[in-house]
C-alpha positions in Angstrom: 13.8 -56.3 -28.1 15.9 -53.5 -29.7 12.8 -51.3 -29.6 12.3 -52.0 -25.9 16.0 -51.1 -25.2 15.6 -48.0 -27.3 12.6 -46.9 -25.2 14.5 -47.6 -22.0 17.4 -45.5 -23.2 15.0 -42.7 -24.1 13.4 -42.8 -20.7 16.9 -42.6 -19.0 17.6 -39.5 -21.1 14.2 -37.8 -20.4 13.9 -38.6 -16.7 16.6 -36.2 -15.5 15.1 -33.4 -17.6 11.6 -34.1 -16.3 12.9 -34.1 -12.7 14.7 -30.7 -13.3 11.4 -29.2 -14.7 9.4 -30.6 -11.8 11.9 -29.4 -9.3 12.0 -26.0 -10.8 8.2 -25.7 -10.7 8.2 -27.0 -7.2 10.8 -24.5 -6.1 8.9 -21.7 -7.8 5.7 -22.5 -6.0 7.6 -22.8 -2.7 9.3 -19.5 -3.3 5.9 -17.9 -4.1 4.4 -19.3 -0.9 7.3 -18.0 1.1 6.9 -14.5 -0.3 3.1 -14.6 0.3 3.8 -15.6 3.9 6.4 -12.7 4.2 3.8 -10.2 3.0 1.3 -11.4 5.6 3.9 -11.3 8.3 4.8 -7.7 7.4 1.2 -6.7 7.6 0.6 -8.4 10.9 3.7 -6.7 12.3 2.5 -3.3 11.1 -1.0 -4.0 12.5 0.4 -5.0 15.9 2.6 -1.9 16.1 -0.4 0.3 15.2 -2.7 -1.3 17.7 0.0 -0.9 20.4 0.5 2.7 19.4 4.2 2.0 18.5 4.6 4.5 15.8 8.3 4.0 15.0 7.8 0.3 14.6 4.8 0.7 12.4 6.6 3.1 10.1 9.2 0.4 9.4 6.6 -1.2 7.2 5.9 2.0 5.1 8.2 3.0 2.2 10.4 6.0 2.9 9.3 7.8 -0.3 6.0 8.6 1.4 7.8 11.4 3.4 9.1 12.8 0.1 5.5 13.0 -1.1 4.4 14.8 2.0 7.2 17.2 1.8 6.3 18.0 -1.8 2.6 18.6 -0.8 3.6 20.7 2.1 6.0 22.9 0.1 3.4 24.4 -2.2 0.4 26.6 -1.9 -3.0 24.9 -1.6 -3.9 25.5 -5.2 -0.4 25.4 -6.7 0.2 23.6 -10.0 3.2 21.3 -10.6 6.1 22.5 -12.6 5.8 22.3 -16.4 8.5 19.6 -16.6 7.0 17.4 -13.9 5.2 14.2 -14.7 1.4 14.6 -14.4 0.1 13.3 -11.1 -2.1 10.2 -11.2 -4.1 11.5 -8.3 -4.5 15.3 -8.6 -7.8 15.3 -6.6 -6.2 13.4 -3.7 -3.2 15.7 -3.9 -5.4 18.7 -3.6 -7.3 17.1 -0.7 -4.2 16.3 1.3 -2.5 19.6 0.5 -5.6 21.5 1.7 -5.9 19.3 4.8 -2.3 20.0 5.7 -2.7 23.7 5.2 -6.0 24.0 7.2 -5.8 21.2 9.8 -2.1 20.7 10.6 -0.4 23.4 12.8 2.7 25.2 11.5 5.0 23.6 14.0 4.2 20.1 12.8 4.3 21.1 9.1 7.8 22.5 9.5 9.2 19.0 10.2 6.5 16.9 8.5 6.8 13.2 8.3 4.2 10.4 8.2 5.5 9.2 11.6 5.0 12.7 13.1 1.5 12.9 11.7 0.5 9.4 12.9 2.0 10.2 16.4 0.0 13.4 16.6 -3.2 11.6 15.6 -2.4 9.0 18.3 -1.6 11.5 20.9 -4.9 13.3 20.3 -6.8 10.0 20.6 -8.2 10.4 17.0 -7.1 6.9 16.1 -9.2 3.8 17.1 -7.0 0.7 17.4 -10.0 -1.5 17.3 -10.7 -0.5 13.6 -7.2 -1.8 12.6 -7.6 -4.9 14.7 -10.6 -5.9 12.6 -8.6 -5.9 9.4 -7.1 -9.1 8.1 -5.6 -10.2 4.8 -6.8 -12.9 2.5 -5.2 -14.3 -0.7 -1.9 -12.7 -1.6 -0.7 -12.3 -5.2 3.0 -11.8 -5.9 4.2 -10.0 -9.1 8.0 -9.5 -8.9 8.8 -6.8 -6.3 5.1 -5.9 -6.0 2.2 -7.7 -4.3 -1.5 -7.3 -3.5 -3.7 -8.8 -0.9 -7.4 -9.3 -0.4 -8.7 -7.3 2.6 -11.2 -8.6 5.1 -12.9 -6.4 7.6 -14.6 -8.2 10.6 -14.3 -11.4 8.6 -16.1 -10.0 5.5 -14.2 -9.7 2.2 -14.1 -6.1 0.9 -13.6 -4.8 -2.6 -10.1 -3.4 -1.7 -6.8 -4.9 -2.6 -3.9 -3.7 -0.4 -0.7 -3.1 -2.4 2.7 -4.0 -1.2 6.2 -3.2 -2.5 9.5 -4.8 -1.7 11.8 -2.1 -0.4 15.4 -3.0 0.5 14.4 -6.7 0.5 11.5 -6.2 2.9 7.8 -6.1 2.1 6.1 -2.8 3.0 2.6 -1.4 2.5 2.7 0.6 -0.7 0.8 3.7 0.5 1.6 5.6 -2.8 -0.1 2.9 -4.9 -3.3 3.5 -2.9 -3.6 7.1 -4.1 -4.9 6.3 -7.6 -7.6 4.1 -6.2 -8.7 6.9 -3.8 -8.7 9.3 -6.8 -11.2 7.0 -8.6 -13.4 6.9 -5.6 -13.4 10.7 -5.3 -14.3 11.1 -9.0 -17.2 8.7 -8.6 -18.4 10.4 -5.5 -18.3 13.8 -7.2 -20.2 12.5 -10.2 -22.9 11.1 -7.9 -23.3 14.3 -5.9 -22.8 16.7 -8.8 -19.9 18.5 -7.0 -16.9 20.2 -8.3 -13.4 19.1 -7.1 -13.0 22.2 -5.0 -16.5 21.7 -3.4 -15.7 18.1 -2.6 -12.3 18.9 -1.1 -13.8 21.7 1.0 -16.6 19.4 2.3 -14.1 16.6 3.2 -11.6 18.8 4.9 -14.3 20.6 6.9 -15.1 17.2 8.5 -11.5 16.5 9.6 -10.4 17.3 13.1 -7.6 19.8 13.6 -4.3 18.4 14.8 
């Protein structure tokens, strides 16, 4: 009988602890699900704004440091090298591509006050953007890792090999454009290897196919 009472007392002690652990795990899963939903809502809001050609609303879902990157690209010569004390770029080929495109395809009046919003608006005004392409993009499973997230990308219902990165900026989820650049760098390197091109040859080829703004 004493053994039974002892087990009962042990259960009474353990049950609150078990409930706390289960409740914590449940809250964690709920919080994760909420963040995943917030990421998807941010993407859908960005997509709706882009499809409706509402540039200012769309830029609300892009981190502000993208404009700092554009300013840095725009401030140097096409083949300039970064200062000796600067951290090496993770995407030097992409940097050269964008710097060259800005110099050769973007008029001086636009470069003088360059922002991503201004670029997107000019592209929209020149009817160089097809809203249908964006409309066909949807997100799949979202993975949260602290203030960063990534989402599977579907195009026309088919899963692609891309993962779209997100970052939490001022408490809101935004598309992490800068995190896409290293992926683009890898693609450029693979393409060069396949075609046997130098970086300069590849950049010249790509830029020559871009329309002037």
